[in-house]
C-alpha positions in Angstrom: 169.4 13.6 16.1 170.0 16.2 18.7 167.8 16.5 21.7 167.4 19.9 23.3 166.1 20.4 26.8 162.7 21.9 27.1 162.8 25.3 28.9 160.9 25.5 32.1 158.7 28.3 30.8 157.5 26.1 28.0 156.8 23.2 30.4 154.8 25.6 32.7 152.8 27.0 29.8 151.9 23.4 28.7 150.9 22.4 32.2 148.6 25.5 32.4 147.0 24.5 29.1 146.4 21.0 30.4 144.9 22.3 33.6 142.6 24.6 31.6 141.5 21.8 29.4 140.9 19.4 32.3 138.9 22.0 34.1 136.8 22.6 30.9 137.6 26.3 31.0 135.9 28.6 28.6 137.3 28.7 25.1 138.8 32.1 25.7 140.9 30.8 28.6 142.1 27.8 26.6 142.9 30.0 23.6 145.0 32.3 25.9 146.8 29.2 27.3 147.6 28.0 23.7 149.0 31.4 22.8 151.1 31.3 26.0 152.6 28.0 24.9 153.5 29.4 21.5 154.9 32.6 23.0 157.1 30.6 25.5 158.4 28.4 22.6 159.2 31.4 20.5 161.0 33.1 23.3 163.0 30.0 24.0 164.0 29.7 20.3 165.1 33.3 20.3 167.2 32.8 23.3 168.8 29.7 21.8 169.6 31.6 18.6 171.3 34.3 20.6 173.3 31.7 22.5 174.4 30.2 19.3 175.6 33.5 17.9 177.5 34.3 21.1 
């Protein structure tokens, strides 16, 4: 099993999600935080694929 490092952007997005959940933010804010986590993960995967091709 290979273990890949988690990019900083993904970690930061997850922390923002946890902060929003802990602060009991409105659902819209939490939804935006969840979308940011997925966007950061997708961007990290794209960058990893580009690195593999290079």
